[in-house]
One Martini backbone bead per residue (centre of mass of N, CA, C, O) as a GRO file, in nm:
protein
  282
    1MET     BB    1  -2.645  -1.816   1.786
    2THR     BB    2  -2.744  -1.640   1.497
    3VAL     BB    3  -2.594  -1.458   1.225
    4LYS     BB    4  -2.672  -1.217   0.970
    5ILE     BB    5  -2.533  -1.132   0.657
    6GLU     BB    6  -2.544  -0.887   0.425
    7VAL     BB    7  -2.482  -0.894   0.088
    8ILE     BB    8  -2.313  -0.683  -0.130
    9GLU     BB    9  -2.348  -0.617  -0.442
   10GLY     BB   10  -2.042  -0.574  -0.641
   11GLY     BB   11  -1.826  -0.655  -0.459
   12ILE     BB   12  -1.535  -0.739  -0.319
   13PRO     BB   13  -1.418  -1.002  -0.205
   14HIS     BB   14  -1.249  -1.063   0.078
   15ASP     BB   15  -1.038  -1.270  -0.019
   16GLN     BB   16  -0.923  -1.093  -0.239
   17LEU     BB   17  -0.829  -0.866  -0.057
   18MET     BB   18  -0.642  -1.033   0.120
   19ILE     BB   19  -0.447  -1.124  -0.102
   20ALA     BB   20  -0.371  -0.845  -0.212
   21GLY     BB   21  -0.267  -0.728   0.056
   22LEU     BB   22  -0.050  -0.938   0.124
   23VAL     BB   23   0.112  -0.942  -0.138
   24GLY     BB   24   0.161  -0.634  -0.165
   25SER     BB   25   0.310  -0.597   0.100
   26LEU     BB   26   0.545  -0.794   0.049
   27VAL     BB   27   0.651  -0.673  -0.211
   28PHE     BB   28   0.712  -0.387  -0.104
   29LEU     BB   29   0.900  -0.470   0.123
   30TYR     BB   30   1.111  -0.601  -0.069
   31LEU     BB   31   1.162  -0.341  -0.229
   32SER     BB   32   1.286  -0.186   0.024
   33TYR     BB   33   1.550  -0.384   0.026
   34ILE     BB   34   1.718  -0.227  -0.177
   35ASN     BB   35   1.872  -0.053   0.022
   36VAL     BB   36   2.058  -0.287   0.122
   37MET     BB   37   2.163  -0.401  -0.156
   38ALA     BB   38   2.237  -0.084  -0.279
   39ASN     BB   39   2.307   0.136  -0.077
   40THR     BB   40   2.020   0.289  -0.017
   41GLN     BB   41   1.708   0.516   0.018
   42LEU     BB   42   1.503   0.541  -0.234
   43ALA     BB   43   1.309   0.275  -0.142
   44SER     BB   44   1.131   0.361   0.111
   45PHE     BB   45   0.840   0.409  -0.010
   46PHE     BB   46   0.753   0.106  -0.027
   47GLY     BB   47   0.666   0.090   0.272
   48GLY     BB   48   0.411   0.268   0.238
   49LEU     BB   49   0.270   0.086   0.025
   50ALA     BB   50   0.246  -0.158   0.212
   51ALA     BB   51   0.058  -0.021   0.413
   52VAL     BB   52  -0.174   0.048   0.221
   53CYS     BB   53  -0.246  -0.246   0.151
   54ALA     BB   54  -0.316  -0.330   0.444
   55LEU     BB   55  -0.540  -0.111   0.496
   56LEU     BB   56  -0.737  -0.207   0.281
   57TRP     BB   57  -0.783  -0.481   0.406
   58GLY     BB   58  -0.860  -0.381   0.698
   59SER     BB   59  -1.123  -0.227   0.636
   60ASN     BB   60  -1.280  -0.490   0.555
   61THR     BB   61  -1.237  -0.652   0.815
   62ILE     BB   62  -1.396  -0.457   0.993
   63LYS     BB   63  -1.660  -0.484   0.846
   64VAL     BB   64  -1.703  -0.786   0.896
   65LEU     BB   65  -1.698  -0.774   1.205
   66CYS     BB   66  -1.904  -0.517   1.246
   67SER     BB   67  -2.164  -0.661   1.112
   68TYR     BB   68  -2.231  -0.798   1.409
   69GLY     BB   69  -2.295  -0.534   1.601
   70ILE     BB   70  -1.983  -0.387   1.669
   71GLY     BB   71  -1.931  -0.076   1.607
   72THR     BB   72  -1.786   0.009   1.881
   73GLY     BB   73  -1.527  -0.185   1.796
   74VAL     BB   74  -1.347  -0.029   1.592
   75PRO     BB   75  -1.123   0.107   1.768
   76SER     BB   76  -1.032  -0.159   1.914
   77ALA     BB   77  -0.951  -0.314   1.659
   78GLY     BB   78  -0.719  -0.125   1.575
   79MET     BB   79  -0.553  -0.150   1.840
   80LEU     BB   80  -0.526  -0.458   1.833
   81ALA     BB   81  -0.375  -0.479   1.569
   82LEU     BB   82  -0.121  -0.311   1.662
   83GLY     BB   83  -0.059  -0.441   1.935
   84SER     BB   84  -0.002  -0.729   1.809
   85GLY     BB   85   0.179  -0.648   1.565
   86VAL     BB   86   0.426  -0.521   1.711
   87ILE     BB   87   0.535  -0.782   1.832
   88ALA     BB   88   0.589  -0.932   1.564
   89MET     BB   89   0.761  -0.716   1.427
   90LEU     BB   90   0.997  -0.696   1.633
   91LEU     BB   91   1.078  -0.995   1.622
   92ALA     BB   92   1.125  -1.010   1.304
   93THR     BB   93   1.368  -0.794   1.268
   94ARG     BB   94   1.596  -1.026   1.330
   95TYR     BB   95   1.558  -1.176   1.016
   96GLY     BB   96   1.575  -0.986   0.792
   97LEU     BB   97   1.468  -1.104   0.496
   98TRP     BB   98   1.241  -1.274   0.671
   99ALA     BB   99   1.065  -1.070   0.832
  100PRO     BB  100   0.783  -1.060   0.689
  101VAL     BB  101   0.714  -1.361   0.719
  102VAL     BB  102   0.748  -1.381   1.025
  103ALA     BB  103   0.537  -1.170   1.093
  104VAL     BB  104   0.293  -1.319   0.983
  105VAL     BB  105   0.314  -1.576   1.156
  106LEU     BB  106   0.314  -1.443   1.439
  107ALA     BB  107   0.057  -1.277   1.408
  108ALA     BB  108  -0.135  -1.518   1.355
  109VAL     BB  109  -0.092  -1.649   1.630
  110ILE     BB  110  -0.172  -1.419   1.806
  111GLY     BB  111  -0.453  -1.366   1.683
  112ALA     BB  112  -0.575  -1.649   1.737
  113ILE     BB  113  -0.554  -1.631   2.044
  114LEU     BB  114  -0.725  -1.374   2.081
  115GLY     BB  115  -0.979  -1.480   1.938
  116PHE     BB  116  -1.031  -1.716   2.125
  117LEU     BB  117  -1.060  -1.553   2.386
  118ALA     BB  118  -1.299  -1.378   2.293
  119ASN     BB  119  -1.495  -1.628   2.214
  120ASN     BB  120  -1.437  -1.849   2.472
  121VAL     BB  121  -1.393  -1.651   2.732
  122LEU     BB  122  -1.577  -1.389   2.668
  123MET     BB  123  -1.822  -1.484   2.494
  124MET     BB  124  -1.896  -1.355   2.201
  125LYS     BB  125  -1.977  -1.540   1.961
  126ILE     BB  126  -1.828  -1.478   1.676
  127PRO     BB  127  -1.773  -1.635   1.382
  128VAL     BB  128  -1.529  -1.417   1.277
  129MET     BB  129  -1.325  -1.356   1.508
  130ILE     BB  130  -1.066  -1.524   1.468
  131ARG     BB  131  -1.008  -1.443   1.174
  132SER     BB  132  -1.008  -1.134   1.212
  133ILE     BB  133  -0.788  -1.110   1.430
  134THR     BB  134  -0.571  -1.242   1.265
  135GLU     BB  135  -0.573  -1.035   1.036
  136MET     BB  136  -0.521  -0.782   1.210
  137ALA     BB  137  -0.239  -0.858   1.307
  138VAL     BB  138  -0.105  -0.874   1.028
  139ILE     BB  139  -0.177  -0.590   0.946
  140GLY     BB  140  -0.026  -0.445   1.171
  141ALA     BB  141   0.258  -0.554   1.106
  142LEU     BB  142   0.280  -0.453   0.808
  143SER     BB  143   0.218  -0.148   0.849
  144LEU     BB  144   0.450  -0.093   1.051
  145MET     BB  145   0.682  -0.205   0.876
  146GLY     BB  146   0.637  -0.004   0.645
  147PHE     BB  147   0.676   0.261   0.808
  148SER     BB  148   0.960   0.192   0.910
  149ALA     BB  149   1.097   0.166   0.634
  150MET     BB  150   1.030   0.458   0.546
  151ALA     BB  151   1.173   0.609   0.791
  152ALA     BB  152   1.456   0.421   0.820
  153GLY     BB  153   1.506   0.230   0.539
  154SER     BB  154   1.432  -0.023   0.731
  155PHE     BB  155   1.333  -0.350   0.893
  156ASP     BB  156   1.582  -0.346   1.065
  157PHE     BB  157   1.661  -0.332   1.388
  158THR     BB  158   1.930  -0.173   1.374
  159GLN     BB  159   1.822   0.060   1.194
  160MET     BB  160   1.591   0.147   1.406
  161SER     BB  161   1.792   0.166   1.683
  162ALA     BB  162   2.018   0.314   1.504
  163ALA     BB  163   2.243   0.602   1.481
  164THR     BB  164   2.441   0.826   1.295
  165THR     BB  165   2.694   1.039   1.428
  166SER     BB  166   2.874   1.347   1.470
  167PHE     BB  167   3.193   1.387   1.661
  168LEU     BB  168   3.462   1.550   1.603
  169GLY     BB  169   3.473   1.375   1.321
  170MET     BB  170   3.319   1.134   1.446
  171GLU     BB  171   3.168   0.827   1.425
  172MET     BB  172   2.853   0.763   1.592
  173THR     BB  173   2.642   0.578   1.796
  174SER     BB  174   2.284   0.637   1.820
  175TYR     BB  175   1.992   0.554   2.009
  176GLY     BB  176   1.825   0.817   2.072
  177ASN     BB  177   1.821   0.908   1.735
  178SER     BB  178   1.627   0.700   1.661
  179TYR     BB  179   1.330   0.566   1.562
  180MET     BB  180   1.300   0.435   1.851
  181GLY     BB  181   1.438   0.644   2.047
  182LEU     BB  182   1.211   0.872   1.949
  183THR     BB  183   0.926   0.724   1.921
  184ILE     BB  184   0.817   0.702   1.623
  185ILE     BB  185   0.676   0.427   1.640
  186ALA     BB  186   0.428   0.543   1.793
  187VAL     BB  187   0.325   0.723   1.565
  188SER     BB  188   0.287   0.492   1.361
  189PHE     BB  189   0.083   0.340   1.522
  190PHE     BB  190  -0.146   0.562   1.514
  191LEU     BB  191  -0.162   0.606   1.214
  192ALA     BB  192  -0.252   0.314   1.151
  193ALA     BB  193  -0.494   0.288   1.345
  194ILE     BB  194  -0.663   0.517   1.224
  195ALA     BB  195  -0.662   0.418   0.924
  196ILE     BB  196  -0.808   0.140   0.985
  197GLN     BB  197  -1.081   0.260   1.139
  198HIS     BB  198  -1.213   0.502   0.971
  199PRO     BB  199  -1.352   0.415   0.701
  200PHE     BB  200  -1.601   0.255   0.819
  201ASN     BB  201  -1.686   0.468   1.030
  202ALA     BB  202  -1.740   0.699   0.792
  203THR     BB  203  -1.940   0.493   0.594
  204LEU     BB  204  -2.152   0.404   0.755
  205GLY     BB  205  -2.473   0.288   0.671
  206PRO     BB  206  -2.725   0.306   0.426
  207SER     BB  207  -2.477   0.425   0.215
  208TRP     BB  208  -2.293   0.195   0.191
  209LYS     BB  209  -1.978   0.156   0.011
  210GLN     BB  210  -1.702  -0.008  -0.082
  211ASP     BB  211  -1.552   0.186  -0.270
  212ARG     BB  212  -1.557   0.431  -0.079
  213MET     BB  213  -1.403   0.295   0.152
  214LEU     BB  214  -1.140   0.222  -0.006
  215TRP     BB  215  -1.065   0.512  -0.089
  216LEU     BB  216  -1.045   0.608   0.204
  217ALA     BB  217  -0.822   0.411   0.291
  218ALA     BB  218  -0.613   0.514   0.089
  219GLU     BB  219  -0.617   0.808   0.191
  220CYS     BB  220  -0.527   0.739   0.483
  221GLY     BB  221  -0.263   0.602   0.400
  222PHE     BB  222  -0.132   0.851   0.253
  223LEU     BB  223  -0.153   1.045   0.492
  224SER     BB  224   0.030   0.875   0.677
  225MET     BB  225   0.265   0.865   0.475
  226LEU     BB  226   0.319   1.168   0.484
  227ALA     BB  227   0.400   1.183   0.784
  228VAL     BB  228   0.638   0.981   0.757
  229SER     BB  229   0.800   1.143   0.545
  230VAL     BB  230   0.861   1.381   0.731
  231MET     BB  231   1.011   1.213   0.950
  232SER     BB  232   1.238   1.097   0.748
  233PHE     BB  233   1.433   1.350   0.750
  234ALA     BB  234   1.585   1.250   1.021
  235PHE     BB  235   1.705   0.958   0.861
  236LEU     BB  236   1.733   1.058   0.573
  237SER     BB  237   1.782   1.163   0.287
  238MET     BB  238   1.674   1.418   0.104
  239GLU     BB  239   1.594   1.256  -0.148
  240ALA     BB  240   1.433   1.024  -0.015
  241ALA     BB  241   1.228   1.203   0.143
  242ALA     BB  242   1.120   1.362  -0.102
  243LEU     BB  243   1.013   1.120  -0.261
  244SER     BB  244   0.809   1.028  -0.046
  245LEU     BB  245   0.651   1.293  -0.037
  246ALA     BB  246   0.561   1.310  -0.333
  247ILE     BB  247   0.405   1.036  -0.338
  248SER     BB  248   0.214   1.098  -0.108
  249ILE     BB  249   0.075   1.349  -0.232
  250ALA     BB  250  -0.025   1.218  -0.489
  251GLY     BB  251  -0.189   0.986  -0.360
  252TRP     BB  252  -0.376   1.164  -0.186
  253ALA     BB  253  -0.501   1.345  -0.409
  254TYR     BB  254  -0.630   1.116  -0.572
  255THR     BB  255  -0.797   0.968  -0.347
  256TYR     BB  256  -0.955   1.212  -0.254
  257TYR     BB  257  -1.096   1.268  -0.518
  258ARG     BB  258  -1.241   0.991  -0.543
  259TYR     BB  259  -1.395   1.017  -0.272
  260ILE     BB  260  -1.558   1.272  -0.342
  261MET     BB  261  -1.703   1.158  -0.591
  262LEU     BB  262  -1.846   0.925  -0.430
  263SER     BB  263  -1.993   1.109  -0.228
  264LYS     BB  264  -2.163   1.254  -0.436
  265ARG     BB  265  -2.303   1.008  -0.550
  266ASP     BB  266  -2.437   0.915  -0.275
  267ALA     BB  267  -2.571   1.190  -0.194
  268ALA     BB  268  -2.787   1.206  -0.434
  269PHE     BB  269  -2.992   0.995  -0.297
  270TRP     BB  270  -3.060   1.233  -0.054
  271LEU     BB  271  -3.189   1.501  -0.167
  272ASP     BB  272  -3.515   1.401  -0.124
  273ALA     BB  273  -3.508   1.388   0.163
  274LYS     BB  274  -3.704   1.367   0.458
  275PRO     BB  275  -3.798   1.439   0.751
  276ILE     BB  276  -3.891   1.300   1.040
  277LEU     BB  277  -4.193   1.297   1.185
  278GLU     BB  278  -4.306   1.397   1.487
  279PRO     BB  279  -4.501   1.370   1.727
  280GLU     BB  280  -4.688   1.542   1.918
  281GLY     BB  281  -4.522   1.581   2.233
  282HIS     BB  282  -4.210   1.453   2.162
   0.00000   0.00000   0.00000
């Protein structure tokens, strides 16, 4: 069976979006490592920007995959991305400075295996399945690592799993009050999963435009980033968390405005549309 996808002229080619999303995510993740190198927490917001880059790439990957007539698979694709990505991300956090690169490699391997099983065992027979699921796993790992770095201040496993508390004037290590101990990582999981699947789901249809979808993806990314910045007040200094919150609000406000403007642009084409008349008796 062969399936044809209609290419929409004027859009950004998917390969370009993939390269931009991958490189952007890695660059911002390594910028967040300034926290470790300079013994500060002010660079935590770079983790959120890394997640936004990955989510932009991910929204277009879902569009490519679901253009084969599996629109109902949008939510499952988002959950599969984060479900496979979290495994790679957690394993990679043990490798310090190399963690982002290791996460990409591990996620690609896991995603390729899942894509192969879906296509050749479940017999879905979708031409882009293996590549798309591989990309989705990498996107899930990068977005979750970014939000983790933003909330905990670092993508290092020790930093995410342990927190320092004071008891009777003595500094003690608490695992229950950490980013992972409080299961904030689960909240980040769903924030990223919803942000990755919503843009295409909300803009599909006869009036679909790539630029509108991408601005919505950016808006969803910054909205999730905003929620993560609020949670970061429990783990970071007041200054670092406030900086992340301010950047998140500014990014969300601008991307939301651009999305609304594009929605008005596309809605104008439907102002003169008339309802479809049904035959009498039906």
